[in-house]
C-alpha positions in Angstrom: 92.7 83.3 108.6 92.3 81.9 105.1 92.3 78.0 105.4 95.2 76.2 103.7 93.5 72.8 103.1 93.6 72.1 99.8 91.6 69.4 99.2 89.2 69.8 96.2 85.6 69.7 96.8 83.4 69.8 93.8 80.3 70.1 96.1 81.0 74.0 97.2 81.9 74.8 93.1 85.7 76.1 94.5 87.4 73.0 92.6 89.0 75.4 90.0 90.3 78.1 93.1 91.6 74.5 94.6 93.2 73.7 91.7 95.1 77.0 91.4 95.6 77.2 95.1 97.9 73.9 94.3 99.5 75.0 91.3 100.8 78.3 93.5 101.7 75.6 96.1 104.3 74.2 93.6 105.5 77.6 91.9 108.3 78.1 95.1 109.6 74.7 93.6 110.7 76.5 90.5 111.0 80.1 91.4 113.6 79.4 94.2 115.0 81.9 96.4 118.7 81.0 95.6 117.8 81.1 92.3 116.3 84.6 92.4 119.4 86.0 93.8 121.9 84.6 91.2 119.3 86.0 88.3 119.9 89.8 89.7 123.6 89.3 90.4 123.6 88.1 86.6 121.5 90.9 85.3 122.8 93.7 87.0 126.2 92.5 85.6 125.0 92.3 82.1 123.3 95.8 82.9 127.0 97.3 83.7 128.6 96.5 80.7 125.5 97.0 78.6 125.9 101.0 80.3 129.2 101.1 78.7 127.4 100.3 75.3 125.2 102.3 75.4 127.8 105.5 76.2 129.6 104.8 73.2 126.7 104.3 71.0 125.0 107.4 72.5 128.3 109.3 70.9 128.1 107.3 67.3 124.3 107.8 67.0 125.0 111.9 67.8 128.1 111.8 65.4 126.1 110.3 62.7 123.8 112.6 62.7 125.9 115.9 63.2 125.5 116.6 59.8 121.9 116.9 59.3 121.4 118.4 63.0 124.7 120.7 63.7 127.8 120.5 65.4 126.6 120.8 69.1 125.1 116.9 68.5 129.1 116.2 68.5 129.1 118.0 72.0 125.8 116.5 73.1 127.6 112.8 72.4 131.1 113.6 74.1 129.1 114.4 77.3 126.9 111.8 76.9 130.1 109.4 76.9 131.6 110.8 80.0 128.6 110.8 82.2 126.9 108.0 81.8 129.8 106.0 83.4 130.0 108.3 86.0 127.0 107.7 87.1 127.2 103.9 86.8 129.3 104.8 89.9 126.4 106.2 92.1 124.3 102.8 91.1 127.3 100.1 91.6 127.8 102.0 95.2 123.8 101.7 96.1 123.0 98.1 94.3 123.8 96.1 97.2 123.0 98.6 100.2 119.2 98.3 99.5 119.4 94.6 99.2 121.0 94.4 102.7 118.5 97.1 104.2 115.5 95.0 103.0 116.6 91.4 104.6 117.4 93.5 108.0 114.5 95.4 108.1 111.9 92.7 109.4 108.6 93.2 109.0 105.8 90.7 109.7 102.3 89.3 108.1 99.4 87.6 110.0 99.3 84.9 106.6 100.5 83.9 103.6 96.9 84.8 101.5 98.0 88.1 101.0 101.2 86.8 99.4 99.9 84.0 97.2 97.2 86.2 95.8 99.4 89.2 94.8 101.8 86.8 93.2 99.2 85.0 90.8 98.0 88.5 90.3 101.4 89.4 89.2 102.0 86.1 87.3 98.9 86.8 85.1 100.5 90.3 84.8 103.6 88.7 83.1 101.3 86.8 80.5 99.7 89.6 79.6 102.8 91.7 78.9 104.5 89.0 76.8 101.4 88.6 74.8 101.0 91.9 74.1 104.6 92.8 73.4 104.8 90.0 70.6 101.4 91.3 69.1 102.4 95.0 69.4 106.2 94.1 68.2 104.4 92.5 65.4 102.0 95.6 64.4 104.7 97.9 64.6 107.1 95.8 63.1 109.6 97.3 65.6 111.8 95.4 68.0 112.1 97.9 70.6 108.2 97.7 71.5 109.0 93.9 71.8 112.2 94.7 73.7 110.2 97.3 76.0 107.3 94.5 76.5 109.8 92.3 77.4 111.3 94.1 80.0 107.9 94.9 81.6 107.4 91.2 81.7 110.6 90.7 83.5 109.4 93.2 85.9 106.0 91.3 87.0 107.5 87.9 87.3 110.1 89.5 89.7 107.6 90.6 91.6 105.4 86.9 91.5 108.8 85.6 92.3 109.5 88.0 95.7 105.5 87.4 96.7 106.2 83.6 96.9 109.6 84.2 98.7 108.9 86.4 101.3 112.0 85.5 102.8 113.7 87.6 100.0 112.2 90.4 101.7 112.8 90.3 105.3 109.2 89.0 105.8 108.0 86.7 108.7 104.6 85.0 108.7 103.1 85.7 112.7 99.5 84.7 113.2 99.3 86.6 116.3 100.1 89.5 114.2 97.5 92.6 115.2 95.3 95.1 112.6 98.6 97.4 112.7 101.1 95.4 112.0 99.4 93.4 109.3 99.0 96.8 107.5 102.6 98.1 108.0 103.5 94.3 106.7 101.3 94.9 103.7 102.7 98.4 103.1 106.1 97.0 103.3 105.6 94.2 100.9 105.4 96.9 98.2 108.6 99.3 99.4 110.7 96.3 99.5 109.6 95.0 96.5 110.0 97.8 94.6 113.5 98.1 95.9 114.7 94.1 95.6 113.5 94.8 91.7 115.6 98.0 91.3 118.9 96.1 90.1 116.6 93.9 87.7 115.2 97.5 86.2 118.3 98.9 85.7 119.9 95.7 84.0 117.4 95.2 81.9 116.6 98.7 80.7 120.6 98.9 80.2 120.2 96.0 77.8 117.0 97.0 75.9 118.9 100.2 75.7 122.2 98.9 73.9 120.6 96.8 71.5 118.2 99.7 70.8 121.1 101.6 70.2 122.4 99.1 67.9 119.7 98.8 65.8 119.6 102.6 65.3 123.2 102.7 64.3 122.8 100.2 61.9 119.4 101.9 60.3 121.2 105.4 60.2 123.6 104.0 57.6 123.1 105.4 54.1 119.6 107.1 55.5 118.3 110.8 54.3 118.9 113.9 56.5 115.4 113.1 57.9 115.4 109.9 58.7 118.9 110.6 60.5 117.0 113.3 62.5 114.3 111.0 63.4 116.6 108.2 64.7 118.0 110.8 66.7 115.3 111.7 68.0 114.5 108.3 69.0 117.6 108.0 70.6 117.2 111.5 72.7 113.5 110.2 74.2 115.2 107.2 75.4 118.1 109.4 76.9 116.0 110.2 80.3 114.9 106.6 80.7 118.5 105.2 80.9 119.2 107.8 83.2 116.3 107.2 85.3 118.0 103.4 85.7 121.2 104.6 86.1 120.2 106.7 89.5 117.4 103.9 90.2 119.6 102.4 93.1 120.3 105.9 94.7 116.7 107.3 94.3 115.2 103.7 95.8 117.7 104.0 98.7 116.2 107.2 99.4 112.8 106.2 99.3 113.5 103.4 101.4 114.8 105.0 104.3 112.2 108.0 104.7 109.7 105.2 104.3 111.2 103.2 107.1 111.1 106.4 108.9 107.3 106.8 108.4 106.6 103.1 109.6 108.6 103.4 112.7 106.2 106.8 113.9 103.1 104.3 112.6 104.4 101.8 115.3 105.4 104.7 118.1 101.7 105.7 117.5 100.0 101.9 117.8 102.2 101.4 120.9 101.2 105.0 122.5 97.7 102.9 124.1 99.6 100.3 125.7 102.3 102.9 127.2 99.7 105.3 128.8 98.0 102.2 130.3 100.9 101.2 132.2 101.5 104.8 133.3 98.2 105.5 134.4 98.9 102.0 136.5 101.8 103.0 138.4 100.4 106.6 138.7 97.4 105.2 140.7 99.2 102.9 142.6 101.5 105.5 144.1 98.2 107.9 144.7 96.9 104.9 146.6 100.2 103.8 148.7 100.1 107.7 149.4 96.3 107.6 150.8 97.0 104.8 153.2 97.3 106.1 156.8 99.9 105.8 158.6 100.6 102.8 160.8 99.8 103.0 164.6 102.6 103.1 167.1 101.8 100.4 169.6 105.5 100.9 170.7 103.6 104.7 172.9 101.1 102.5 174.6 103.9 100.1 175.9 105.7 102.8 177.3 102.8 104.2 178.9 101.6 101.0 180.1 104.8 100.5 182.1 104.6 104.1 183.6 101.1 103.4 184.8 102.2 99.9 186.3 99.2 97.2 186.9 95.7 98.3 188.2 96.0 98.8 192.1 99.4 99.5 192.5 100.3 103.0 193.9 101.8 105.5 191.9 104.7 104.9 190.4 107.8 107.2 190.7 107.9 110.1 188.0 111.0 111.3 187.6 110.3 115.0 186.8 110.1 116.3 183.4 109.8 112.9 181.6 107.0 111.7 179.0 107.0 109.3 176.2 106.2 109.8 172.6 107.1 107.0 170.1 109.3 105.3 172.4 111.5 108.4 173.5 111.7 110.0 176.2 111.2 113.9 176.4 111.1 116.1 179.3 107.6 118.1 179.9 106.3 119.9 182.6 103.1 119.9 182.7 102.0 116.1 182.9 104.8 115.8 185.7 102.7 118.5 187.7 99.7 116.1 187.4 101.3 112.6 188.1 102.9 114.2 191.6 100.1 114.9 193.4 99.1 112.7 196.2 96.1 110.6 195.4 93.5 108.6 198.1 94.5 105.0 198.6 91.5 103.8 196.5 92.5 105.6 193.2 94.3 104.0 190.4 96.6 105.2 187.7 95.4 104.7 184.5 97.7 105.4 181.1 95.7 107.6 178.4 97.2 108.8 174.9 96.4 112.1 173.2 95.9 112.3 170.0 99.3 114.2 170.3 100.9 110.6 170.8 102.0 111.8 174.4 101.7 109.5 177.2 100.1 110.8 180.4 98.7 109.7 183.8 94.9 109.9 185.2 93.9 108.9 188.7 90.6 106.6 188.2 89.1 104.8 191.3 86.2 105.7 193.7 86.2 108.6 195.5 88.8 110.5 192.9 88.0 113.4 190.8 91.4 113.6 189.1 
């Protein structure tokens, strides 16, 4: 894991990196998590109002440009005025759903090193985008170019904000996570960040489109036919971006669901080796138990000893057809006939046990040929 010690070490030549790390430690005190949610809510609310303004301005631009384009422009303007507020319903329904889905699906990372590095890259990107927006806006003498650059700057800043506050994405730091979980955490960071900045993309796009619409309408007053056609064309070029911004919450919801389906499959694949090892261990133990020999039955030997009696004693009385197997009396004819024969006095009786487990009597001693 990366070292979290921020002590400046001039001898090692990393004092600049140490100062950058110390700066990144202080940035979350400015870019706080609770401020992010309030800013997102404000931008989203402004985007809802800006959408209605864009719908009306779209109709106005088409009506002004109708003399140079034709009556079809008015029909397009009316359709725009009706369709855009209807699509707003889709945005409203999924803006809140995506936020709850991101925070409820928790993921882990091994350290904050990746998040801090990405935050640094995003902050540099935001600065570059802002400088570029100012420069290109001045060169092109266009406020639209400047506004789009400001929108890109806002998106870069939002991603840096999320990286410095992983709790906004439902990301936990766990130093015991493996390489597979780390890969899932990194991929989840990008997916969750994209979903979380969707409200900002929606709101900033609507605000920029509304300002651009006002500028176009003001500029179209008193213009020639060619200039009117150019203004209408610029407005039509911006229409797909506006529609994409309105549908972005729904598209983000679908993409996030599909992504986490893939993540669940990846987690299942990573857990397969442990499951297979556990299954092999259980099956191996069962086979070992199955191969164990059956326990010996001492009860049969004790029954045979009782039937034989002590050494030197006379032959016990044997009931006709009785034999013992496993402590259970069974009737058999052959052992009874063998035991009932007369034995010489020097002969003794001893109990033997056959492989079948049936107790029998055998005569032993000098002069016994049994």
